[in-house]
Steps between C-alpha positions, in 0.01 A plus 500: 500500500756786529794247527715727298467798746524274799837357379642848468409591859628173629827556332514845647427358859771244457755774442458619853563166654781545765516885435505723810428834332342656207753649263467680165673209336277201641189707443590563138563117439154433654332771298641360182328150571177673574515728190571202270230292638239786473599567134485132414150490660390767251458781760465845344839662464403823669340306783830302543708807515276678760487184714879442494558863573273506803652173640866622461432839645338346817761220530788751475342797693388306804696391808423128571375452839624136569264454802116518484239452758271189464259409787710679765835338367789638321587309186784544252419588148749464232593749226371248243160489686487876512550504122233253416262688734557825296419288177184363662381851594572640147336209333184554712514879418540420143181287467304684764302648656245222494142579379294194435164681541223471248302821477113481536289786389169641642297356217333162544753319262870580492707409205847352446654501152778242424741608221801330357670330194396181359627197699552677819248287684239771519188284469624257761593795731142632453377173658766520779408858589118401501587210726699740726222758517243251590724395798475877598120470513445656153284372241683522170393480147727380218462696164617352171612810319759314292316454170824443282678207625344166404335318791581794749138517593477128540804502724360756737165308506695176613681698771173655618327171509789325703474778748122533514540871396261659217643592180346779270529446131339692211524395129524751213598802713820684557702491820398848619123402465561163665668661806222770539225234473685283754473767773126512462482112503716481799261736694205281389645170628637650829876504409694793636815495290561424126835382361548600142720244318615714201663369185881437506732687261793358326661834524409851570230538246343853458165374395466268788626755745240736379239230559613475862472874539145472373428229764646738779266780361197272503539340836734710700673210691633555849796270425701454193752215551769396263581130483870458430690187397819487718654276242523780231745713709558855383216480245265477796634840634474670143145367468416626853626845417281529173195369670544742799561789266173434296276373798645600826495151650431430869774222546631175380446116535825317432436141349727198456742587779504119575645409171843577351452876526813696579302746693640821370177650422378454859786697618478779232126558431407690828816715472450598123129559507424604871198256505490227761512122445176381664505121446720216398363205302700186587331203362252349256223445753235765556592547864863593433482886518682657798524851607831651430741560796831665414646379833427130401643530147806691620558226774473230227739676266756504776450133562327538831160360408158654582366359827211737507389385144562142589263532798234651293518230255456244785204693644320471165512122475513374868222477742632659822312295758599168321853608446535557887356164581741327228806686635424368858478154375798515277719647777414194687645285224148392374591589136354269230518487125149626490630816666781521256241479217301773651812721501559419140155609412542829673826557319335442167227753586772767579618495145838420355754312730771711364328834595414353837855400606620835352324666807687280757773705662857404379352224283730605204807448719362177644400342181821579295442347159214267609234478247130557573242308313139552546415169336664326802207592716258310262739191501511490879114524511481203253720296737294577809183433311616152412515409875233351713356701797694277743823564316447871497430502870805292575764492224728297716314183408612531140692195402652398172179335357288815597761723346492309176121517477508887570772553246305317237181697588671840451732415223811609718800281601565359845785729536283797448245375752788445758623848437156656568453293811860610627382870442175430678676339803750785523206751497330306761799497725536873459145557607551293804815665599407853401483625866844345602845657459648497144172606334669726250730249365213245454317755301761482237435129473129562479547748194706252329212245519261736322344319189657633187856558644767343289764241598771770557344553858559803715823619653537489883302770687820604651639614161197722474528638847855607430371730219414870543143564641404852434245733615340551827174403318592145524617511861774244436780554762852466359731240666699657779882511422729303699772684712769386272324624186425836686872538566595414148264735359627780732862429403403513131325841544809637684723379209280662239485817704876521524531414114261806423720715730821402306328570167405845599847582613647398163 
């Protein structure tokens, strides 16, 4: 997601390569790249103007302190890094402040009303939100208040059954009545929060909007959340404005940000309406709802990944004690194909591979044009499942005849099998040598062996290290300049200073 915006910021960062100062000229060039990418991503025009103006004013109005303190050491910070840091701070301010809280009233059963256009993923989001609240020790009740869409009630029943969460339905009753009865039913069965899955609208329909107002009057929900499809761009912002005008919504849940969404609505919607984004829906499975973090999204937009979000994903699928035991064993070189298979299972639980690797810092620079295919994980699983226990424990025993049998069993070629084994052995070597010198360069090789990476491979880690690393947030110390380079830069500044003096005299 957000590739269009990220491309613009990457181009802007590249313009500062080798520059020793921020000038009106190079700032203007970078600003053009950012402005174009934001408009192409369907960010609201007024939001773009405000963002660009704030970045430009800060970049031109501040003196760049080229030395910052980090852990008691003085580090050099380039003007380019300073500029990107300004962009990061403004992106966070644009989407923040964060507020992911759900209000719970003093009455026995609190209510959450979900609103949205048809096709925005509202019913699935209702299940995700119920699952999330259950993880917070709440007892949710799903309420089927969409009586107009065919099979909407059945869809919610299937979701509720898969989660083990009760679903309240009533036939031959209007939505306001259904929702009011649901609150009484929730109290009777011991649930403390009711989630109303209301009918989606093809557009802003006055009759259906009036129906929503009647639901609010009948139930007084503590939370009114608008589910927005990130793929419809500026229409999402227009929809949000109208819903907020009629119903005074509490916040937003953005869906489909893991698809081909350009992401403009995510940057616009908070600024335009003044209401916070509370959650992001990033997958089809019912556990793929994450609390919105403007810092994480801003970091990903700038191409620096989201380490905090990545760690939260890992915590949700990995047993901490077992992971610690496995790590100790792997660092001793005791890494088998069964371990590799377990890692693949964990990756699948974490959602889309594309979304996962987007959170890895600098992955976009590392990967270049490499393709990422979620289906490759399934193919690798098929290969490993075609092996015997002995072959998984010790793949070095695989000879030609064993490889032919495995290839026939999984429907892959021997070439594909050899490629998987090569990647596995590289990862095993990385694990074994992790504590030794050169760990960073080996990490690049490890990333290139992720299932789903295309044949283009990953450029050398050294190329990435030469790129600009912004923001003290990431604590990435820039490379110290050599004496010769320092002298060259000093002479260049001197020549520029003399040139400016001559221009003033003329």
